KEDRENMAR-16704 format. One line per 2 residues: their letters; for each residue x, y, z of C-alpha. Coordinates in pm, whole numbers. Example, Ala and Ser with C-alpha at 12.3 -4.5 7.8 and 13.67 -1.06 7.14 Angstrom:
<nodes>
as> 1230 -450 780 ~ 1367 -106 714
</nodes>
This chain:
<nodes>
mn> 24 -11 30 ~ 125 350 -127
li> 21 621 100 ~ 96 990 53
fi> 119 1249 316 ~ 126 1668 229
kk> 282 1908 470 ~ 424 2168 342
nf> 725 2217 535 ~ 778 1905 789
sv> 1028 1985 1073 ~ 1119 1819 1391
hg> 849 2062 1613 ~ 497 2160 1535
ga> 198 1991 1686 ~ 73 1875 1341
en> 412 1732 1230 ~ 429 1523 1562
ym> 128 1370 1517 ~ 203 1300 1146
kt> 524 1112 1257 ~ 318 957 1515
li> 119 847 1232 ~ 359 771 959
ah> 544 548 1230 ~ 208 312 1311
lr> 179 301 949 ~ 562 221 872
dk> 488 -152 832 ~ 207 -118 711
ad> 247 111 373 ~ 514 256 189
ih> 533 595 304 ~ 565 946 58
vv> 548 1292 188 ~ 538 1548 -55
ak> 693 1928 127 ~ 868 2209 45
kw> 1053 2201 294 ~ 1149 1851 531
ie> 1466 1722 769 ~ 1509 1366 647
sp> 1325 1081 818 ~ 1412 715 753
gi> 1171 490 644 ~ 965 829 408
tf> 1036 877 51 ~ 1086 1250 18
hr> 899 1459 -260 ~ 999 1828 -341
id> 734 2117 -431 ~ 973 2391 -583
sl> 770 2694 -539 ~ 931 3055 -507
sl> 891 3253 -186 ~ 633 3565 -345
gs> 435 3600 -26 ~ 202 3431 159
fl> -91 3466 -128 ~ 82 3342 -432
st> 307 3081 -189 ~ -20 2899 -102
ia> -167 2946 -426 ~ 184 2781 -566
fn> 202 2561 -350 ~ -187 2398 -412
ag> -82 2373 -781 ~ 234 2203 -715
tc> 151 1961 -563 ~ -221 1841 -694
rk> 96 1801 -1018 ~ 300 1588 -840
ik> -1 1405 -697 ~ -101 1331 -1040
tl> 280 1146 -1081 ~ 252 929 -782
ra> 94 608 -757 ~ -189 637 -407
dc> -371 402 -207 ~ -451 742 -14
ii> -392 1093 -16 ~ -355 1236 331
sf> -310 1649 312 ~ -218 1848 697
er> -250 2186 441 ~ -509 2346 258
tt> -496 2126 -66 ~ -767 2015 -343
cq> -635 1681 -468 ~ -651 1476 -136
di> -852 1138 -29 ~ -865 1273 334
yr> -802 1663 460 ~ -727 1695 814
ag> -866 2029 935 ~ -587 2106 1229
eg> -607 2486 1059 ~ -1023 2483 1181
ch> -1252 2640 947 ~ -1078 2961 791
re> -1427 3195 738 ~ -1469 3113 1086
wl> -1120 3294 1207 ~ -1223 3595 966
rl> -1530 3577 1154 ~ -1364 3621 1485
rk> -1190 3867 1371 ~ -1424 4145 1318
tv> -1533 4108 1676 ~ -1175 4195 1826
dp> -987 4401 1510 ~ -993 4741 1456
fw> -1366 4838 1241 ~ -1191 4991 940
kk> -927 4684 946 ~ -1294 4442 906
yt> -1282 4522 550 ~ -948 4495 444
fm> -1059 4103 470 ~ -1298 4099 149
in> -982 4240 -92 ~ -656 4075 88
pl> -564 3841 -240 ~ -456 3581 104
hi> -779 3564 218 ~ -985 3548 -131
al> -721 3249 -203 ~ -754 3059 116
lr> -1118 3084 98 ~ -1174 2996 -226
ie> -951 2671 -197 ~ -1085 2577 115
kq> -1447 2565 -45 ~ -1317 2352 -267
lf> -1129 2122 -58 ~ -1449 2097 177
sd> -1694 1984 -158 ~ -1430 1759 -291
tk> -1297 1604 -20 ~ -1392 1244 42
ii> -1327 1261 431 ~ -1255 1556 640
ia> -1104 1487 972 ~ -1176 1801 1224
ns> -1012 1816 1577 ~ -1305 1893 1766
nm> -1692 1932 1726 ~ -1634 2307 1724
vk> -1458 2275 1422 ~ -1677 2012 1250
sq> -1966 2269 1307 ~ -1834 2576 1155
ii> -1717 2379 853 ~ -2094 2246 843
rh> -2262 2635 889 ~ -2033 2763 649
yn> -1992 2537 381 ~ -2338 2373 386
ip> -2127 1956 425 ~ -2317 1659 521
ee> -2250 1557 851 ~ -2108 1235 773
ki> -1854 1349 536 ~ -1690 1481 844
qv> -1517 1303 1151 ~ -1383 1407 1484
iy> -1040 1286 1622 ~ -919 1503 1907
ng> -562 1557 1899 ~ -376 1278 2116
vd> -87 1362 2389 ~ 223 1157 2416
lk> 175 1078 2831 ~ 495 968 2864
rf> 635 1304 2788 ~ 417 1504 2953
sp> 357 1369 3314 ~ 286 1528 3611
en> 646 1330 3716 ~ 825 1567 3536
te> 724 1821 3817 ~ 1026 1616 4079
ly> 1263 1615 3752 ~ 1255 1961 3654
gd> 1036 2187 3874 ~ 1311 2317 4082
kv> 1597 2368 3855 ~ 1391 2527 3646
rq> 1256 2832 3885 ~ 1551 2847 4024
el> 1714 2910 3651 ~ 1459 3146 3648
si> 1527 3322 3946 ~ 1144 3218 4064
gk> 1090 3150 4432 ~ 866 2844 4520
dt> 610 3012 4668 ~ 539 3201 4400
kl> 282 3121 4192 ~ 334 3072 3805
il> 121 3106 3535 ~ 279 2953 3157
fv> 119 3064 2823 ~ 225 2870 2538
gs> 153 2998 2202 ~ 275 3137 1904
gf> 118 3458 1749 ~ -1 3613 2044
er> -272 3861 1915 ~ -466 3542 1773
kg> -396 3333 2151 ~ -488 3622 2378
lg> -165 3704 2525 ~ -318 4040 2549
al> -577 3981 2767 ~ -388 3778 2974
lr> -135 4053 3045 ~ -457 4244 3156
ai> -587 3993 3356 ~ -248 3951 3539
sl> -208 4309 3602 ~ -580 4289 3800
ir> -442 4008 4076 ~ -227 4196 4344
se> -60 4068 4610 ~ -9 4238 4932
kn> 294 4384 4879 ~ 205 4546 4504
la> -134 4714 4678 ~ 77 5010 4709
lp> 74 5062 4312 ~ -130 5272 4108
sn> -522 5154 4044 ~ -530 4980 3741
kd> -809 5240 3678 ~ -452 5431 3594
yp> -337 5229 3318 ~ -525 5237 2996
sp> -581 4979 2789 ~ -307 4991 2556
ip> -483 4699 2283 ~ -817 4736 2173
lp> -1079 4600 2353 ~ -1479 4500 2234
qg> -1763 4536 2365 ~ -1893 4273 2587
eg> -2004 4187 3005 ~ -1679 4276 3168
ar> -1465 4335 2847 ~ -1514 4696 2844
gr> -1537 4970 3155 ~ -1452 4985 3461
vk> -1172 4708 3587 ~ -1157 4542 3902
ni> -885 4484 4118 ~ -857 4138 4274
ss> -626 4050 4623 ~ -428 3780 4641
de> -210 3672 4971 ~ 52 3547 4653
di> 320 3697 4447 ~ 238 3583 4066
kl> 446 3575 3817 ~ 366 3460 3437
iv> 596 3287 3145 ~ 553 3315 2789
ig> 628 3071 2551 ~ 671 3088 2190
kg> 645 3322 1876 ~ 540 3620 1899
ni> 601 4045 1901 ~ 784 4030 2242
kk> 821 4387 2213 ~ 542 4491 2137
fs> 344 4288 2453 ~ 670 4359 2692
si> 561 4708 2606 ~ 203 4613 2704
ak> 362 4438 3008 ~ 519 4807 3061
ky> 207 4988 3053 ~ -5 4752 3279
gi> 285 4808 3550 ~ 350 4400 3551
nd> 690 4393 3318 ~ 861 4277 3596
rv> 583 3970 3659 ~ 640 3834 3305
sf> 943 3663 3136 ~ 893 3622 2763
lg> 1131 3320 2674 ~ 1077 3240 2311
pq> 1025 2896 2151 ~ 1133 2617 2368
ke> 1204 2308 2263 ~ 1203 2062 2620
ie> 900 2253 2660 ~ 725 1947 2893
kf> 1045 2144 3144 ~ 804 2435 3174
ya> 473 2256 3208 ~ 675 2100 3541
aa> 761 2433 3664 ~ 464 2596 3635
di> 120 2598 3910 ~ -139 2705 3568
fa> -171 2707 3267 ~ -360 2996 3054
lp> -415 3035 2699 ~ -738 3257 2637
ti> -714 3168 2307 ~ -890 3396 2056
yd> -927 3121 1795 ~ -762 2763 1822
pf> -914 2467 1674 ~ -760 2245 1946
sn> -470 2401 2105 ~ -182 2099 2171
at> -34 2275 2438 ~ -381 2226 2636
le> -374 1926 2614 ~ 17 1854 2754
am> -60 2098 2993 ~ -353 1890 3145
as> -170 1604 3057 ~ 137 1774 3245
gl> -102 1765 3620 ~ -181 2155 3531
pv> -541 2360 3576 ~ -608 2470 3276
it> -768 2851 3143 ~ -868 2881 2818
tk> -1178 2966 2578 ~ -1496 2810 2431
nn> -1325 2920 2104 ~ -1002 2678 2219
gv> -1149 2286 2069 ~ -988 2131 2402
se> -1253 2352 2566 ~ -1507 2035 2519
li> -1275 1802 2728 ~ -1293 2085 3042
qd> -1534 2047 3236 ~ -1576 2374 3458
ge> -1455 2382 3743 ~ -1259 2074 3771
eg> -1027 2083 3512 ~ -1009 2448 3449
fa> -1186 2699 3328 ~ -1296 2796 2991
ie> -1456 3148 2942 ~ -1679 3262 2727
np> -1579 3559 2576 ~ -1141 3559 2534
ln> -1132 3947 2607 ~ -1304 3948 2925
hn> -1017 4021 3123 ~ -1248 4050 3508
ml> -1340 3673 3421 ~ -979 3543 3320
ae> -881 3706 3642 ~ -1107 3556 3856
ki> -1045 3223 3680 ~ -720 3249 3717
ks> -759 3304 4149 ~ -969 3019 4168
al> -730 2786 3949 ~ -484 2896 4195
ae> -643 2851 4480 ~ -729 2477 4392
he> -416 2395 4162 ~ -340 2089 4306
sm> -677 1900 4306 ~ -773 2074 3983
gr> -424 1943 3841 ~ -515 1553 3895
ka> -839 1591 3758 ~ -675 1700 3420
rl> -423 1485 3426 ~ -702 1213 3436
ra> -884 1375 3183 ~ -574 1372 2962
ek> -507 1036 2995 ~ -813 944 2787
fp> -649 1111 2503 ~ -307 908 2390
ie> -134 1007 2083 ~ -142 607 1998
ka> -524 605 2018 ~ -555 972 1788
ae> -323 724 1534 ~ -514 448 1576
ef> -839 642 1495 ~ -694 759 1166
ir> -529 455 1060 ~ -860 308 1085
ii> -1010 574 853 ~ -720 551 566
lt> -751 172 574 ~ -1095 242 474
lk> -1020 411 142 ~ -738 174 27
</nodes>
């Protein structure tokens, strides 16, 4: 059996790549594996096929990769073609990036009013929406990584429900484990000069705006330890980012007192300079550390007390499930597919409005107060979603089309 996987950049790191590699590892004994990509890191047992496309900006690059991939596919023999990218020549499409039309809808609720009108003329959005419409219509089976994404595809593109199957992303339960706390927790805190008594909040995500870092900084500025109560009230810190209308999102902010010192670690790619400036304007720059991307991310989960990701849109945040597997309570939003696995007040919290900083601050304080018991529940919940189970479910679908 010949299987072809499509992934524009097949690298060592990244949630989609790790998921693909797990699938391939389970399939190596059953099939010849081919990967069609623009860039890759050589891996044993995989035959790679390069798609040459010039770097002419995201708009032309998207179109060129799809066109080049479909041309290449015609020259290869395959029993099943599985795409992890927005392409139009596959049998199975994993909608790991969710529904672009839904993302644009959500962006209109948070972006400045003038920016929403640019969506209609931006060539990248036009190209993505056209490709998305065709691929959802023509692909035999669509794999959604949450029921949230499945419902969005049905609502925006009128795709038959039976054509879409939901497979939650799995997690490596050995790599991400509460046992890491004893192995790495104290060491990481020492390296970062964070005391044992300090409550540590962890944010992991690339694309700080979409992942809701601005709202998280705002929320943390509202939680004031006793030694910081002498600082000016947050009403003296006007928001440096636009906050939409909605319950708790604008208007009077509420300072929340706390007996504990709280710090935030930010990991991932994003505009660090911009968000460092925001933290400074909120008066919390000494309570926030920006560490950039990190390879051994499990060590930072081990050092943290809770995980927070108030994302504006995330089809299924791998980092959120990794945090749960590591034994951390998680605070996220209903716009994150992982929220379907969270019982409010048990494994963490999922708030409705991603920019409701008052609510976010309250949930952070609640999670910190119960972080040990909530963390145990989070781990038990994550144990139901090992990455091996996700791979087996995906393979079963592949084998139905061979």
